[in-house]
N, C-alpha and C positions, 0 to 999 in steps of 0.2 A: 490628484497622486505626487506628492512630491518626490522628485526621485535624491535617492540615497547614496552618496557618494562613498563608494567601495576605494579598495587600493587600485594604483597602476592606470590610472585614468578610466575606470569601469565606474557605470551607475547601476545600483537596484533599481528599476521600474516596478513598484510591487502594486498591484491592484488587489484590495479587500473586499470581500463580499460578506457581511455577517448576515444577511436578508436569505441567502439562500437554503432551505429546508432540508433538502437532500442532495449529493452528488450524484451525477449520473442519473439522479432521479430515484436513487435505491439507498444510499447509506448518509444516515443521519449528521449534522454539523451540528453539533452544539457550539462550538467554535468558532464557527465559519471557515472560510477559506480563503487562501491568496493565490493570485497568478504572479509568476514572476517572469519578467522580460529584463534583458540587460544592455545597456550603451556604451560602447565605448567612444571615448571623445580623443580621437585624434584627427590627422588631416586627412584620412579617407573613413567620415564615421560610419561604426558597425552598429548595427541593434540584433541581437540575438534572441530570438523567439519572437513571437506574437504574445495575444492574451485573449480574453474572454470579452463576450459580449457585452456582460454585465459591467465592466471596467474599458470598454474599450475607448471610447469619448477621451477618458482621463488621460490612459495612456498614450491616444496620438498628440493631446495637448504637450503632456510631459516631454514627445519627442522632438516635436516642434520647438518647445523653448529651449531642450539643450542644443538643438543645432543653432539656433540663433542665425536664422537667416540662411544655413549652410546647405547643401544637397547633402543626402543621404545615400552613403558608397552602396552600402553592401546590406542584404536583409539575411540570417542564417533562421533557417528552421527544422529544428532538431527532430521534432516530434508534431504531427499534424492534425491530432485528436481536437474537434471546435473548439474547445477550451484553452487552445492556445493557438489559433488561427483566425482570431475575428479580425484584426487590424489588417492581413496581408493587401487584400485588394484597394486597403484603402490609403495604406504606403507605397505601394507601387504605383498607382495613381497619381498622390503628391509629388513623389520623388521620381522623376522618369530616366532620372542616371541609376538608381537603385539595382543590384543584382543580386537574384534570388538564389542563395544558396540552400538545397536540398538534396536530398536522393530520388534515386529515378521513381522509386515506386513511392514514396512523400510525395512526389508532384503528380502524380496520377491518381493519389488518392484525393490529392488537394483539388484537382480537376471534378473529382466526382461529388465533392460537397459542396464547387464553386464551381461551373462551368467557365465563367466569366475570365478565370484564372489562365484557361488555354491563351487565352490572348497575349498573354506576356513570357511565352515560350522563349522569344527569342533574348530573353534575361535570365533565361535560366540557368544557371550551373549546377550540371548535378556531382556530387558529391559522393564519394565510394570510401570502402577501407583504405585508409593511407592518403587520402585528397589531402592537398593544403593551399594555402595561401596565407600570403604578407600581406602587409598593412604595417608601414612604417619599421618599428622593431618588433612587433607583435607577430608571431607565427600562429596561424589556427591550423591544428589538424583533426581531420576527422576520423570515427572509429565506429564501425558498425557495430549497432546494440540491439538488433532485430529480437522482437517478441519481447521486449523491456520497454513496456509490456505491447505495443504496436510493434509489426514487423519491418514497416520504415524506419523507425529510430534510428538515429545517430546522436551518440557522443560527441561534443566538441572540446577540443583540448589546447590551451592558448599557452605555447611554450616557454615564452617569457616570462610569465607572471604566474606561471605552472598551476593555473586554474583550469578546471574542468568542468564543462556546461552539462550537467549528467541529465539532461531531459525529466522522465517521472520520476529516474531514479533517485533515491533519496529524499522524498518530496514528503510530506506529512500534512494531513487534516490540518485544519486551526490556522487561523490569522495571526501574525506580530501582532503585540501590543507596544507598538514603537521600537522592542529591540529588536533587532535583522539578525544575529549572529547566536548560535546555538552557548557557545561559551559566556553570554549573558544573561541567562534564564536558568530558573532550576530545569533541565532537559529532564529528569525522569519524573516531574511532578504530572505534567499535561502532556508533555511534548513527544517523549518516547510511545505512549500508549496511542498517542495519533499516529504516529508513524508507524507503529505496528500494524494500526487499524487498517491505515491505507494499503500500506503493504502487501500486506497479507489478502486485503479484499480486490484490491485494483490488480496487483503484478503478481500475488501469491500462486497463480497456477503456473507461471513462468520462470519455474525453480531452475532447471537447467540452462535458458537461456541465461537467466540472471546470473548463475558461475562463470558462465563463457564472459559477459561485459566482465565480471571482477577480476576474471584472472588478466585480460585485457588493462584495466586499470591499475592491476599491481603492477604492470611494468612501467608507469610512468609514475613521474618527479609530483606527486600533486599537493600544494597548499593551500588550495581552497577547494571548496566543492559547492560550486553554485547550481541548486536544483530546480525546477518550474513551480513548484509548490512549499511555502513552508520556510524554513529556517534556513542561513547557510554556515559553513563549516569553515571555519578558519583555523584551527589551532590541532597539532599532532594529535591534542588529545580524543576532541568532538570527532575529528575524521575516522581515524582507530576506533573510534566508540559505535560509529555509526557500519561503518564497514564490516566491523565483528557483528552486529547482528542482523545484516544485509546476508551474512555467513549464515547464522543460524536459520535465519528465515528462508532462505533459498534452499537449502538442506532437508527442510522439514525438522529441523532438530529442537526439541526444547529446548528452551531458557532456561527452565528450573523446574523442579521437581514439585508436583502438587497436582491437585483434580479440577474439573471444573464438571459442575453438575449441571445438565440440561435436562427440563422435564416441561411437559404441557401437565395442565392441571386443569379440571372443569370445577370440581366442586373441592380443591384444595387436599385431595387425600393425596394426590403422587407429589403434590407438593412438602407435605409432613413426610415423607419417604424420603424425598432428597432433603431436608432440615434434618431429619434423624442419621442419616450417614453421614454428612456436613459435619455434626457433631461427634460421632462415634470415632471420624477420621482426626478432627480438630483434639480429641482428649487423649489421643496416642500420638499426634505428629505436631512440629509446629509450619509445616511446607502451609503453601499458598493453598487455597479454596477459593472460587468462586462458583456462584448459583447462579442460573439464568432460569427465568420461564422466557420458553420459546416462543408464546405467544405473544407478549408484547414487547420483548427486546427486541432491536433492532438486529440485524442480524450481523451486522458487521462487529460487535461489540464479542458477539459468540466466539464467531471465526477468529477475532482477534485472540482472544485467551487461549481459545483450541491449539493455535501454534505455539504460542507462551509456554503452558505447561504441559508435564508430562504426562498428565493420563486426563482422560474422558470418563465421563459415567451418562448414559444415556435412558432416561426417564419413557420408557415409550408405551402409551397408553393406545388400546385400543380405540379405534372410532370407525363404525360401521363396518365393523371388521378386521378393516384395516389401519395401517398406520399412521398415526393423529397425523395431519396435514403438514401443519408447521413443523414439524421434526420431520417428516416427510422429507421437506422440502430444504431442510435444516443437512441433513446427510446426502443427498445427493449436489448441494452447494460443496460439500464438503470435496465429495470426491471429483468433481469439477474444477476445484483448486487445487487437486491432487495431495491434499494432507498424507499426509505419511512419517513414519517413524515416531509410534505413539502407539501408549497404549491405552484400552480400552474396556469398559463393562457397558452390561445390558441387564437393565431392569424394567421390569412390566407389572403393570396396573389392568387387570381382564375383570369386571364382573363374572362374563359365561364364557367368553371363548374369543377368537378373533387371530388375527396374523401379525400383532405389530412387529414383536420380535424376530420373526422370522424374515420378515419382508427387511427391518433394521441392517439384520445379518446379514442378508443378501447384499444389501447398497454398499456395507463397508466391506465386504469380503472382496470387493472390487479395489481398495489398497493394497499398495505392491507391500509393504512392510509395516503393517499395524498387527500387533499382538494384542490377542482378547485373556482378559485376567478375569478368573472364576466363572464359574455358573450363573446362568440367567437367574435374576434374583424376580421371583415375582410374588405378588399380592394381589387378594382378590377383593377388589372394590376399596379395602384401607388397610393400614398397615395394623397388622393384629400382632398382640404380645408373643405366640409362637413363632412371630416373623425376624424376633429381634436380634437372637442369635446368631441367625444367620446372615442380616446384616449386618453385623458388629462382623463375622469374621469377611464378611466381604470387606468391609475397611482393613483388616489387618492384611488380605491378598493384594490390597490394593498399596499400602505403605509398602508391603514387603517388596516391591518392586521400585521406590526411590530410592533404597538402597543400591540399587543398578543402576540408577540414572547416573551419569556424569556429562557436566556441561560441556566438553572440550567440543570444537566445531568440527 
């Protein structure tokens, strides 16, 4: 791990893991993942957040190198999920003068994961909303960000450098390729989709807590955002861009008009239905279209686009007279994530009967502000010529909703 010098005495300690297949053993990582910690080189050196076990040794070596024989004075822990706490005990053992700054619930959870940390209670400084401490010219303030996305989370704001250490907020899947700032890369090519996929799947359920945290952040003069995963933000343009995206995602507002078609297909007949609908949509509108096979696509990609686009079409196969299991799981996950403020349509492929559409409707009925467009479109076994006019009408009904779409936050 090569410490990267930032502004005003801070260093980024970026641990990169491109071997990990699935984040939290669920979400695939085609571009890897990074774990960010931060070091402040001053008279009382400060380490802000720990790291994952996969990069713990190199992080410890980097801290030791930056200290160059000095003692670490402070360790701030904004978030205690295991991918950010692997070196805490090692640091407290190695640097016996270091104080651990953590929320009350954060320390409780730390001890639940590692009971040995109970032995450091006399070195723990409990922080809460408005807690602060000063180190030379640096002034650290703590902000409670409960449920973004764990209940113990704090943000840490350093007032002199106007830096927000934002825990998992504003983070992303993907590992940097040399460049560490959002303004140094073509952010929309890979990073935006990976940031969206990270937020919608990891934090997505916590829209209201995220809004509360954004309201608090709006009262700060922020010139840098330093998250625990992914790239850093240091320009007004990139900071306002990522905050605007969080406003959309946390309010479950689509970013753009368009459709996501999700299907399951055992013998390609439902796939043909999905592709035919996509063709009708494309012939009549330039709005974006995504098509996913729920049987083979990692759910994180589907969820991300369902947040992104204004409309969803779920092609619901009957399976043993019930809803196809992978589709059932996707819809239930969407409700778990509080997916809302979108329109949707239902299609069904059945050969002799079943409850697929009824089950899908029951699940989606739990949404607070979902609007159904069109009647249920049904085929028996395969798409027939006599079905095509009805499918074309569904496409027209969907496109008509695009005119009502407004991207305002």
